[in-house]
C-alpha positions in Angstrom: 0.0 0.0 0.0 2.8 2.4 0.9 4.7 1.4 -2.2 1.7 2.2 -4.4 1.2 5.5 -2.6 4.9 6.3 -3.2 4.7 5.4 -6.9 1.6 7.6 -7.3 3.3 10.5 -5.7 6.4 10.1 -8.0 4.2 10.0 -11.0 2.4 13.3 -10.0 5.8 14.9 -9.3 7.2 13.7 -12.6 4.1 15.1 -14.5 4.4 18.5 -12.7 8.1 18.6 -13.6 7.4 17.9 -17.3 4.7 20.6 -17.3 7.0 23.0 -15.8 9.7 22.3 -18.3 7.2 22.6 -21.2 5.9 25.9 -20.0 9.3 27.4 -19.5 10.5 26.5 -23.0 7.3 27.9 -24.6 5.5 24.9 -26.2 4.5 25.9 -29.6 1.3 23.8 -29.5 0.3 26.2 -26.8 -2.5 26.7 -24.3 -3.9 29.9 -22.9 -1.3 29.8 -20.1 1.5 29.3 -22.6 0.2 32.3 -24.7 0.4 34.5 -21.6 4.0 33.3 -21.0 4.8 34.2 -24.6 3.3 37.7 -24.1 5.4 38.1 -20.9 8.6 37.0 -22.7 7.9 39.6 -25.5 7.2 42.2 -22.9 10.5 41.4 -21.2 12.3 41.7 -24.5 10.7 45.1 -25.1 11.7 46.1 -21.6 15.3 45.0 -22.2 15.3 47.0 -25.4 13.9 50.0 -23.5 16.8 49.7 -21.2 19.3 49.7 -24.1 20.5 52.8 -25.9 19.5 52.0 -29.4 20.0 54.5 -32.3 17.8 54.1 -35.3 19.3 55.3 -38.7 18.7 54.9 -42.4 21.5 53.7 -44.7 19.4 54.4 -47.9 20.3 51.1 -49.6 22.3 47.8 -49.4 26.0 48.5 -48.8 28.1 47.7 -51.8 30.5 45.7 -49.8 32.1 45.5 -46.3 35.4 44.6 -47.8 37.1 47.9 -47.2 38.6 48.6 -50.6 35.4 47.6 -52.4 32.9 49.4 -50.2 34.2 52.8 -51.5 31.0 54.8 -51.4 28.6 56.5 -49.1 26.3 53.5 -48.6 29.2 51.5 -47.4 31.4 54.1 -45.7 29.0 55.1 -42.9 28.8 51.5 -41.7 32.4 50.6 -42.2 33.7 53.7 -40.4 31.9 52.4 -37.3 32.7 48.7 -37.7 36.4 49.1 -38.4 39.2 51.5 -37.5 42.5 52.4 -39.1 45.8 53.7 -37.9 44.2 57.2 -37.2 40.7 58.2 -36.6 39.1 61.7 -37.2 38.0 63.4 -34.0 35.1 65.6 -33.3 37.0 68.5 -34.9 37.8 66.4 -38.0 41.4 66.1 -37.3 43.4 62.8 -37.4 44.1 61.3 -33.9 45.8 58.1 -32.8 43.5 55.1 -33.2 44.9 51.5 -33.8 48.2 53.3 -33.7 48.9 54.9 -30.4 52.0 56.7 -31.7 54.2 57.1 -34.8 57.5 58.4 -36.0 58.2 60.3 -39.2 61.6 60.4 -40.9 63.3 63.7 -41.4 62.7 63.5 -45.2 59.0 62.8 -44.7 59.2 59.5 -46.6 59.0 56.9 -43.8 56.2 56.5 -41.2 56.6 54.0 -38.4 53.4 53.2 -36.6 53.2 51.6 -33.2 50.0 49.6 -32.7 48.2 49.5 -29.4 48.8 46.4 -27.3 45.1 46.3 -26.4 43.9 46.6 -30.1 41.9 43.4 -30.7 39.4 42.0 -33.2 35.9 41.2 -32.2 36.8 37.5 -32.2 39.6 38.2 -29.7 42.5 38.1 -32.1 45.1 40.8 -31.7 45.3 43.5 -34.4 48.7 43.1 -35.8 51.0 45.0 -38.3 50.5 42.0 -40.7 46.8 42.8 -40.8 47.7 46.2 -42.2 50.2 44.7 -44.7 47.6 42.3 -45.9 44.8 44.9 -46.2 46.9 47.5 -48.0 48.3 45.0 -50.4 44.8 43.9 -51.0 43.7 47.5 -51.7 46.5 47.8 -54.4 46.2 44.3 -55.8 45.1 44.6 -59.5 42.9 41.4 -58.9 40.9 43.3 -56.3 40.1 46.0 -58.9 39.3 48.5 -56.2 38.2 52.0 -57.3 40.0 53.2 -54.2 43.4 51.9 -55.2 44.6 55.3 -56.4 44.7 56.4 -52.7 47.5 54.0 -52.2 49.6 55.5 -55.0 51.3 57.7 -52.4 53.0 54.5 -51.1 56.2 53.4 -52.6 55.5 51.1 -55.6 51.8 51.3 -54.9 50.9 52.5 -58.3 53.4 50.1 -60.0 51.8 47.1 -58.2 48.3 48.2 -59.0 49.4 48.5 -62.7 50.9 45.0 -62.7 54.4 46.4 -63.0 55.6 45.3 -59.6 55.0 42.5 -57.0 53.1 42.8 -53.7 56.4 42.5 -51.8 57.7 45.7 -53.6 55.0 47.8 -52.0 56.4 50.1 -49.2 54.6 48.4 -46.4 56.3 46.2 -43.8 55.4 44.4 -40.5 58.6 45.1 -38.5 57.1 43.1 -35.7 53.5 42.2 -34.5 52.9 45.7 -33.3 55.2 47.9 -35.5 54.0 48.9 -39.0 56.4 50.7 -41.3 55.2 52.6 -44.5 57.5 54.1 -47.1 56.1 56.8 -49.4 56.9 57.8 -53.0 57.1 61.5 -52.0 56.5 63.5 -48.8 52.8 63.7 -48.3 51.8 66.2 -45.7 48.2 64.9 -45.4 49.2 61.2 -44.9 47.8 60.9 -41.4 44.5 62.3 -42.6 44.6 60.0 -45.7 45.0 56.8 -43.6 41.9 57.5 -41.6 39.9 56.7 -44.8 38.0 53.3 -44.7 40.0 52.1 -47.7 43.1 51.8 -45.4 41.3 49.9 -42.7 43.0 46.7 -41.6 41.7 43.2 -42.4 42.2 40.2 -40.0 44.5 38.4 -42.4 44.0 35.0 -40.7 40.2 35.2 -41.0 40.4 36.5 -44.6 42.9 33.7 -45.7 40.6 31.1 -44.3 37.4 32.7 -45.7 37.7 35.3 -48.5 34.1 36.1 -48.1 34.4 36.9 -44.4 32.9 40.4 -45.0 29.6 39.2 -46.6 27.6 38.0 -43.7 27.1 39.1 -40.0 28.2 35.7 -38.6 31.6 35.8 -40.3 32.4 39.5 -40.1 35.1 40.5 -37.7 35.3 44.1 -36.5 38.0 46.2 -34.7 36.0 49.4 -34.4 33.5 50.7 -31.8 30.7 48.4 -33.1 30.4 44.9 -34.4 28.0 43.4 -36.9 25.2 41.6 -35.0 22.7 41.1 -37.9 22.5 41.8 -41.6 19.4 41.1 -43.5 20.5 42.0 -47.0 18.5 44.8 -48.7 16.4 45.2 -45.6 18.3 46.2 -42.4 21.3 45.7 -40.3 22.0 45.7 -36.5 25.3 46.8 -34.9 26.1 46.2 -31.3 28.9 47.7 -29.1 32.2 45.9 -29.6 33.5 44.8 -26.2 36.9 44.1 -27.7 37.3 47.7 -28.9 40.3 49.4 -27.2 38.3 52.5 -26.3 34.9 50.7 -25.5 34.4 52.8 -22.4 33.9 55.9 -24.6 31.1 54.1 -26.7 27.7 55.0 -25.1 25.3 53.2 -27.6 24.4 49.6 -27.1 23.0 49.0 -30.6 22.5 50.8 -33.9 19.5 49.7 -36.1 19.9 50.6 -39.8 17.0 50.6 -42.1 17.5 50.7 -45.9 15.0 53.1 -47.5 16.0 55.1 -50.5 13.0 57.4 -50.6 13.3 60.7 -48.7 9.6 61.1 -48.1 9.4 57.6 -46.6 12.4 58.2 -44.5 10.9 61.5 -43.2 7.6 59.6 -42.4 9.6 57.0 -40.4 11.3 59.8 -38.5 7.8 61.4 -37.8 6.6 57.9 -36.5 9.7 57.7 -34.2 11.0 54.7 -36.3 14.2 56.7 -37.1 16.2 59.1 -35.0 17.5 61.1 -38.0 16.1 61.9 -41.4 17.0 63.9 -44.6 14.6 66.7 -45.4 12.3 66.2 -48.3 12.7 69.1 -50.7 9.0 69.9 -50.9 9.0 70.3 -47.1 12.2 72.3 -46.9 10.6 75.7 -46.4 8.7 74.6 -43.3 11.3 72.3 -41.8 14.7 74.0 -42.2 14.0 76.4 -39.4 13.1 73.8 -36.9 14.9 73.1 -33.7 15.7 69.6 -34.7 17.8 70.6 -37.8 21.5 69.6 -37.7 23.8 71.3 -40.3 27.4 70.5 -41.3 29.5 71.4 -44.2 30.7 68.5 -46.5 33.6 68.4 -48.9 31.9 67.1 -52.0 30.2 68.0 -55.2 27.1 66.8 -57.1 27.9 66.8 -60.9 27.2 65.2 -64.3 29.7 63.3 -66.4 29.9 63.2 -70.2 31.1 60.0 -71.8 33.5 61.5 -74.4 33.9 58.1 -76.2 30.2 58.3 -77.3 28.5 60.6 -79.7 27.7 63.5 -79.5 29.9 64.2 -76.4 33.2 63.5 -78.2 32.8 67.2 -79.2 34.0 69.8 -76.7 31.6 72.4 -77.9 28.6 70.2 -77.6 29.7 69.3 -74.0 30.0 73.0 -73.2 26.6 73.7 -74.7 24.9 71.2 -72.4 26.8 72.6 -69.4 26.3 76.3 -70.0 22.5 75.7 -70.5 22.1 74.7 -66.8 21.3 77.2 -64.0 22.8 75.7 -60.8 21.2 78.3 -58.6 17.8 77.4 -59.8 18.4 73.8 -58.9 19.5 74.6 -55.3 16.7 77.2 -54.8 13.8 75.3 -56.2 14.6 71.6 -56.5 17.1 70.3 -53.8 16.4 73.2 -51.4 18.8 72.0 -48.8 20.9 75.1 -48.3 23.5 74.0 -50.8 25.9 76.4 -52.5 25.7 76.2 -56.3 28.9 74.9 -57.8 30.8 76.9 -60.4 34.0 74.8 -60.0 34.8 71.3 -59.0 36.8 71.7 -55.8 34.4 72.6 -53.0 34.9 75.3 -50.3 36.9 74.5 -47.2 40.5 74.2 -48.4 42.9 76.9 -47.5 45.9 77.7 -49.7 49.3 78.8 -48.2 48.2 82.5 -48.6 45.2 81.9 -46.4 42.6 82.1 -49.2 40.0 79.5 -49.8 40.8 77.4 -53.0 37.3 78.0 -54.4 37.5 81.7 -53.9 41.1 81.9 -55.3 40.3 79.9 -58.5 37.0 81.7 -59.1 33.9 80.7 -61.0 34.9 78.5 -63.9 31.4 78.0 -65.3 28.4 80.3 -65.4 25.0 79.9 -67.0 24.9 81.4 -70.5 22.0 80.2 -72.6 22.9 82.3 -75.7 26.5 81.0 -75.7 25.1 77.4 -75.2 22.9 77.7 -78.3 25.9 79.1 -80.4 28.3 76.4 -79.1 25.8 73.6 -79.9 25.4 75.0 -83.5 29.1 75.1 -84.0 29.7 71.7 -82.5 27.0 70.1 -84.7 28.6 71.7 -87.7 32.0 70.3 -86.8 30.6 66.9 -86.6 28.3 67.1 -89.6 25.2 66.6 -87.6 21.8 67.8 -89.1 20.4 66.6 -85.8 21.9 65.2 -82.6 22.1 61.5 -82.0 19.7 60.2 -79.4 20.8 61.3 -75.9 20.0 59.3 -72.7 20.7 60.9 -69.2 21.2 58.2 -66.6 20.9 58.5 -62.8 20.6 56.2 -59.8 17.2 55.8 -58.3 16.5 58.5 -55.8 13.6 61.1 -55.6 16.0 64.1 -55.6 18.1 62.7 -58.5 14.9 62.2 -60.4 13.8 65.8 -59.8 17.2 67.2 -61.0 17.2 65.0 -64.0 13.7 66.1 -65.0 14.8 69.7 -64.6 17.7 69.1 -67.0 15.5 67.4 -69.4 13.2 70.4 -69.6 16.1 72.9 -69.8 17.6 71.0 -72.8 14.2 71.3 -74.6 13.7 74.9 -73.6 17.2 76.2 -74.3 18.7 73.8 -76.9 15.6 72.3 -78.5 17.1 68.9 -77.7 15.0 66.0 -76.4 16.8 63.9 -73.8 15.6 60.5 -72.5 15.9 59.7 -68.8 17.0 56.4 -67.5 17.2 55.3 -63.8 18.6 52.1 -62.2 19.4 51.0 -58.6 22.8 52.1 -57.2 25.0 49.1 -57.7 23.9 48.5 -61.3 24.2 52.1 -62.1 27.6 52.4 -60.6 29.1 49.4 -62.4 27.6 50.7 -65.7 29.2 54.1 -65.1 32.6 52.5 -64.4 32.2 50.4 -67.6 31.5 53.6 -69.7 28.1 52.3 -70.6 26.4 55.6 -69.8 26.4 58.4 -72.3 25.6 61.2 -69.9 25.1 60.4 -66.2 24.6 61.9 -62.8 27.4 61.6 -60.3 28.8 62.7 -57.0 32.2 63.1 -55.3 32.8 63.1 -51.6 36.4 63.9 -50.6 38.4 60.9 -49.4 40.9 63.2 -47.4 41.2 66.9 -46.7 43.1 68.3 -49.7 42.0 69.7 -53.1 44.3 67.3 -54.8 41.9 64.5 -54.0 39.2 66.2 -56.1 41.3 66.7 -59.2 43.3 63.5 -59.3 40.0 61.8 -60.2 40.3 62.9 -63.8 43.8 61.7 -64.8 43.9 59.3 -67.6 42.8 55.8 -66.7 41.9 56.7 -63.1 39.1 54.4 -61.9 37.3 57.5 -60.7 37.5 59.2 -64.2 34.5 57.4 -65.8 34.3 59.8 -68.7 36.9 58.4 -71.1 38.5 61.8 -71.2 42.3 62.0 -71.4 44.6 65.0 -71.5 48.4 64.9 -71.3 48.7 68.4 -70.0 46.2 67.7 -67.3 48.0 64.5 -66.2 51.3 66.4 -66.0 49.8 69.1 -63.8 48.5 66.5 -61.4 51.8 64.7 -61.4 53.6 67.9 -60.7 51.3 68.7 -57.8 51.8 65.2 -56.4 55.6 65.5 -56.3 55.8 69.2 -55.3 57.0 69.9 -51.8 56.6 73.7 -52.0 53.0 74.3 -51.0 52.5 77.6 -53.0 53.7 75.9 -56.1 51.7 72.8 -55.4 48.5 74.9 -55.2 49.4 76.7 -58.4 49.5 73.3 -60.3 46.1 72.5 -58.8 44.6 75.8 -59.9 45.9 75.3 -63.4 44.5 71.8 -63.5 41.0 72.7 -62.5 40.9 75.5 -65.1 42.0 73.1 -67.8 39.3 70.6 -66.6 36.6 73.3 -67.3 38.1 74.3 -70.6 37.7 70.7 -71.8 34.4 70.1 -69.8 34.2 66.3 -69.5 31.8 67.1 -66.6 29.8 70.0 -65.2 28.9 70.6 -61.5 25.5 71.2 -59.9 26.1 72.0 -56.3 28.5 71.5 -53.3 27.3 69.1 -50.7 26.4 69.8 -47.1 24.8 67.7 -44.5 21.4 68.9 -43.3 19.5 66.4 -41.2 16.6 66.3 -38.8 17.7 64.8 -35.6 15.8 63.5 -32.5 16.4 65.8 -29.5 17.3 62.8 -27.4 20.3 62.1 -29.6 23.7 63.8 -29.2 27.3 63.3 -30.3 26.8 62.2 -33.9 29.7 63.6 -35.9 29.4 64.0 -39.6 32.9 64.6 -41.0 33.2 66.9 -44.1 35.0 64.1 -45.9 31.8 62.0 -45.7 32.0 59.5 -42.9 29.3 59.3 -40.2 30.9 58.9 -36.7 29.0 57.2 -34.0 31.8 56.5 -31.5 30.7 59.5 -29.4 27.0 59.2 -30.1 24.5 59.0 -27.2 20.8 58.7 -26.7 18.9 59.7 -23.6 
């Protein structure tokens, strides 16, 4: 009798134990009680999120790549600059400061830089950041097989250009791991802005051991390794990303945010609606709402070193003719575009180099070199007529203007389309494609006439103008001019700053005499920003900095 009673008791206890286990794991078959537990779990998750400091941002579209030398554009840079870190990092005043390198020496002739890496610099997987990681990454940047459009930035390094051109070996490049924590760089010529240059994401290190085991390490969240303030927690391609604070980061105590949630919405009006609904903490300003929003208390304004412009493909008719190119350029009124279309407080561009670069005489480059293009509709008509006569055209070949999908890009393109009808009596067809397809087609010279933009990679006017030397990956016009190439080469090798700027002034003037492009406006950064957010730094060279960001 006692034995039966004991067995019955054990059976009841075992049943209760199984029920408890089933309830605690959330049985999917469910009962009313289990549903209540599920709701409690969801509420607990919400409460945990409420306790976290989470910043909600929009990245516009899918990053091109998180491989540093490939992700060389705005949709990749903002993320990369917060996932990875180079030898130096731009501070809140946009000046290069020690980052992965805690110190460095520069030789008397300015040709050798020796960087000393931090002992506590680690990757998110716990591996130490080593000098070999920089050697691997910089050789990868310059490797012709990588085909990086950022490779030209490495031409300041000894044999960097030769290696990229297939005329030297990787071992010839002037980068050396002296030991695990000492990285030595030898330059072709003294480069005064080198410490600024190497803060660019193209020069970020790569964990060479991870990359050698898995060349696609950068393509998914679960294989990505970071050495910056944040690490990649989640990446749902073409939808969203989640970053979380990187506990292995050497300066993790400075980082205030727990997570960053990135949407991917490339429509400004949708972005603004999400900001209104508190789904985003920042937003661009839709041009049709600019008049009422620009005076608001939540507007954040920063200058930006960059220019919105259009490229002519000089290898395709009719833009092989300089006069026809000039006609299309002079027909455009830049001030009308910024006043009535973009409406974002931009400055109309009458040159290619933006404001913000001071020459040795203390004058801004843009002011010193003057306005190199001004609207002149009568001259535009005359040049078109002369150009058509030179080419034997009774009428122009069909012209297609291409732009990447974006509501503002569309509005500007439609404005240009109407201008060319009104001023030149020329019909232009518009074509839009998503960013990555558009960019590749532009690089392959498949566009006849296309929208473009340039954001400075480092703080020097040379960076703007080097883009149009023959065969530069950034040229994308087919234009080539020996005199221009020589001026840029002279500027690159010149150590006297006054003479160096003179070469750059001459080069920009020649660029506008030949007109393989024409500018629209210089960029700025005007955003709406939630009042609970502070510390977001938007560098003039284009990177978004979240290391110091906070949210109350």
